[in-house]
Every structure is written in structure tokens, then in C-alpha cells.
C-alpha positions in Angstrom: -3.9 18.4 -9.7 -0.5 17.6 -11.3 0.1 14.8 -13.8 2.3 13.2 -11.3 -0.4 13.1 -8.6 -3.0 11.8 -11.1 -0.6 9.0 -12.2 0.0 8.2 -8.5 -3.7 7.9 -7.9 -4.2 5.7 -10.9 -1.4 3.4 -9.9 -2.5 3.3 -6.3 -6.1 2.5 -7.1 -4.9 -0.3 -9.5 -2.7 -1.8 -6.9 -5.3 -1.5 -4.1 -7.9 -3.2 -6.3 -5.8 -6.4 -6.5 -6.8 -9.4 -4.4 -3.2 -9.8 -3.1 -1.3 -6.6 -3.6 2.5 -6.8 -3.6 4.0 -5.4 -0.4 7.0 -4.0 -2.2 4.9 -2.2 -4.8 2.7 -0.8 -2.0 5.7 0.5 -0.1 7.1 2.2 -3.3 3.7 3.8 -3.9 3.5 4.9 -0.3 6.9 6.6 -0.6 5.9 8.2 -3.9 2.6 9.4 -2.5 4.3 10.8 0.7 6.7 12.8 -1.5 3.9 14.4 -3.6 3.7 17.6 -1.4 -0.1 17.3 -1.4 -2.7 15.4 0.6 -3.8 12.4 -1.5 -6.4 10.1 0.1 -4.8 7.0 -1.4 -1.7 7.4 0.7 -3.7 6.5 3.8 -5.3 3.6 2.0 -1.9 2.3 1.0 -0.6 2.6 4.5 -3.6 0.6 5.8 -3.0 -2.1 3.1 0.7 -2.4 4.2 -0.3 -2.7 7.8 -2.9 -5.4 6.9 -0.2 -7.3 5.0 2.2 -7.0 8.0 -0.5 -8.2 10.4 -1.4 -11.2 8.1 2.3 -12.1 8.0 2.5 -12.0 11.8 -0.6 -14.1 12.2 0.7 -16.6 9.6 4.0 -16.9 11.5 2.2 -17.5 14.8 0.0 -20.1 13.3 2.7 -22.0 11.4 5.6 -21.1 13.8 4.1 -22.7 16.9 2.8 -25.9 15.3 
């Protein structure tokens, strides 16, 4: 594994371990992981975290937007 991939995995795991990960940071990590030219499991985990954040934002809008 390259140093770049190992650094990506370290950064991804750190970000994913946060209670409220930053969406912009996740999106940057996703792009970095996607461009690694190798299959890294954390890319899918980051994608899922981004989708969760988007879903939560939608739910929050519905709850607060219609009251």
C-alpha cells in the first residue's frame, strides 16, 4: 500500500470516528479516496456518512420547514 493510501485511510478513520463529521471534509476525503486508483474500504464508509448527513439535513428541513 502506498503512503498516500495509508494517509488517506488514517484521515478517513479519524474523520469517521467523530460524532459530527464535517460534510466538506468528508467530501474532500471521498474525492481523494476515489482518485487513489485502488479499492479502499473507507471510500464506501465516507460515501455512506455523506448520504447520512444529507438525509439528516433533509429531515431537519422537513421538521423545521413545515412548522
